[in-house]
C-alpha positions in Angstrom: 91.9 58.0 34.2 93.1 61.7 33.6 93.9 60.8 30.1 90.3 59.7 29.5 88.9 63.0 31.2 91.3 65.0 29.0 90.0 63.4 25.8 86.2 63.8 26.5 86.8 67.4 27.5 88.7 68.0 23.9 85.7 66.5 21.8 83.2 68.4 24.0 84.8 71.6 22.7 83.1 73.3 19.6 85.0 72.8 16.6 85.5 76.3 14.5 86.2 74.2 11.3 83.0 72.7 11.5 80.6 75.4 13.2 81.5 79.0 13.3 80.1 82.3 12.6 81.8 85.3 11.4 81.4 88.9 10.1 82.8 91.1 7.3 82.0 93.1 4.4 81.1 91.7 0.8 83.8 92.7 -1.5 82.8 90.6 -4.6 79.9 88.8 -5.7 80.6 85.9 -8.3 77.1 84.8 -9.2 73.7 84.5 -7.7 74.7 82.3 -4.8 78.5 82.9 -4.3 80.2 86.0 -2.8 83.6 86.9 -1.2 83.7 88.5 2.4 86.5 90.5 3.6 87.0 89.8 7.5 88.4 92.4 10.0 91.4 90.6 9.9 91.8 91.2 6.2 91.0 87.7 5.3 88.9 87.2 2.0 86.5 84.3 2.2 84.6 82.8 -0.5 81.1 82.0 0.6 78.4 79.5 -0.9 75.2 80.5 -0.1 73.7 77.5 1.8 70.1 76.3 0.8 69.7 77.8 -3.0 71.3 77.1 -6.1 71.1 80.3 -8.6 71.0 80.0 -12.3 74.6 79.5 -14.1 75.9 82.8 -15.8 75.3 81.1 -19.1 71.8 80.4 -18.3 68.7 82.7 -18.7 68.5 85.0 -15.7 72.0 84.1 -14.6 73.1 87.9 -14.8 69.8 88.9 -13.4 70.5 86.7 -10.5 73.9 87.9 -9.8 72.7 91.4 -10.0 70.0 91.1 -7.4 72.5 89.5 -5.0 74.8 92.2 -5.6 72.1 94.9 -4.7 71.4 93.0 -1.6 74.9 92.5 -0.5 77.6 94.2 -2.2 79.7 96.6 0.2 77.4 95.8 3.1 78.2 94.2 6.4 77.3 90.6 6.6 77.3 87.7 9.1 78.0 84.1 7.9 76.6 81.2 9.9 78.6 78.1 8.7 79.1 74.7 9.5 81.0 73.3 6.4 83.3 73.9 3.2 82.3 72.4 0.0 84.7 70.4 -2.2 86.0 73.7 -4.0 87.2 74.9 -0.5 84.4 77.4 -0.2 82.5 78.2 3.2 78.9 77.2 3.0 76.6 78.9 5.1 73.6 81.4 5.6 74.2 85.0 4.9 72.6 87.6 7.0 72.7 91.4 6.3 70.7 94.2 7.7 68.4 91.5 9.4 67.6 89.5 6.3 68.5 86.3 4.9 70.1 86.8 1.6 69.6 83.2 0.3 65.6 83.6 1.2 65.5 87.0 -0.5 67.0 85.4 -3.6 64.4 82.7 -3.7 61.6 85.3 -2.9 62.8 87.4 -6.1 62.7 84.3 -8.4 66.5 84.4 -8.6 67.2 81.1 -7.1 65.9 77.5 -6.6 65.8 76.2 -3.1 68.5 73.5 -3.0 66.4 70.7 -2.0 69.4 68.1 -2.2 71.1 70.2 0.7 68.1 71.2 2.6 68.8 68.7 5.5 71.7 71.1 6.5 69.1 73.9 7.0 66.8 74.3 10.2 63.2 73.0 9.9 62.2 76.7 9.9 64.5 77.7 7.1 63.4 74.7 5.0 59.7 75.8 5.4 60.5 79.5 4.6 62.4 78.6 1.6 59.8 76.3 0.2 57.0 78.8 0.8 59.2 81.5 -0.6 59.7 79.3 -4.0 56.0 78.4 -4.2 54.9 82.1 -4.0 57.6 83.3 -6.6 56.7 80.6 -8.8 52.9 81.4 -8.8 53.8 85.0 -9.0 56.0 84.3 -12.1 58.7 86.3 -10.7 62.2 86.2 -12.2 63.2 83.0 -13.7 59.6 81.7 -13.2 58.8 83.8 -16.2 60.4 81.3 -18.3 57.8 78.6 -19.4 60.4 75.8 -18.8 63.2 77.0 -16.5 66.0 74.6 -16.1 67.5 74.0 -12.5 71.1 74.6 -12.6 72.1 71.4 -11.2 70.6 69.9 -14.2 72.4 72.5 -16.5 75.8 71.6 -15.1 75.4 68.0 -15.8 74.9 67.4 -19.6 76.3 64.0 -19.4 72.9 63.0 -17.8 71.0 63.5 -21.0 69.9 60.4 -22.8 72.8 58.8 -24.7 73.1 59.1 -28.4 71.2 56.6 -30.3 68.4 56.4 -27.4 65.3 58.4 -27.7 64.5 61.0 -25.3 61.2 61.1 -23.3 58.4 62.8 -25.5 57.7 66.5 -24.3 54.6 65.4 -22.8 56.2 62.6 -20.6 59.0 65.0 -19.7 56.7 67.8 -18.6 58.5 70.3 -20.9 57.1 72.2 -23.8 58.8 72.7 -27.3 60.2 76.3 -27.1 60.2 78.2 -30.5 62.5 81.4 -31.1 60.0 84.1 -32.3 63.1 85.9 -34.0 64.8 82.8 -36.0 61.2 81.0 -36.4 63.2 77.7 -35.3 61.8 75.4 -32.7 63.6 73.2 -30.1 62.6 69.8 -28.5 63.7 69.3 -24.8 66.3 66.8 -26.3 67.8 69.6 -28.6 71.3 70.8 -27.7 70.0 74.5 -28.0 67.0 74.0 -26.0 67.8 76.1 -22.9 69.9 78.7 -25.0 66.9 80.8 -26.5 66.7 83.9 -24.8 63.4 84.1 -22.5 61.9 87.3 -24.2 62.1 85.2 -27.5 60.6 82.0 -26.4 57.1 80.6 -27.5 56.1 77.4 -26.1 54.4 74.7 -28.2 52.7 71.5 -27.0 53.7 69.4 -30.3 56.2 69.7 -33.2 53.0 69.7 -35.5 51.8 73.0 -33.6 55.2 74.7 -34.0 55.2 73.9 -37.7 51.6 75.1 -38.2 52.5 78.5 -36.7 55.2 78.9 -39.3 58.4 77.4 -37.2 61.0 74.8 -38.5 62.8 72.2 -36.2 66.4 73.3 -35.4 69.0 71.4 -37.7 70.8 70.2 -34.6 68.2 68.4 -33.0 68.6 64.5 -33.1 
């Protein structure tokens, strides 16, 4: 009976590995959703901000996203509310500084998407706040929403999910994506072209069809299938 009581007592205790709150100072920012915190115990902890996914460094607005997060948190005291680690060993959590939610601020500024795939890990209040912030940033065309066809980083990270060779990608109208012309090179790219996401935002000119692009003096990229 005593053993059963002890077992129940142990399982009732909070588990620091699964739920923890700790504080420290931000000593590095890797990108728009990842930072490193130095605790009072001189331990460096890499933190992946929960609830958002920021553009990768190679994507348009990737560097701007990193710079905005740096402005928000670098060198500042932060509190991390975490309940998990990801497969890379990073602590995943909500990052609070000066009473502000850094993840929410990134979404408000248009430098991150809300990460709907993991929104179940957020409180209902945070889910609602992040969704409203993204809608507002999109309408105001802030940050990455200036791009006529921004590509979410979870799609950018998985090019293997593109249509296999020999199969036809959905037409632009079906995919909901415009044809993108580069105003400097006068070359256009369909959504299924390898360099579609590599045209700098300031050089992008959207077209509805290839005929429209060619009528404007653009030619199709040579590496388009």
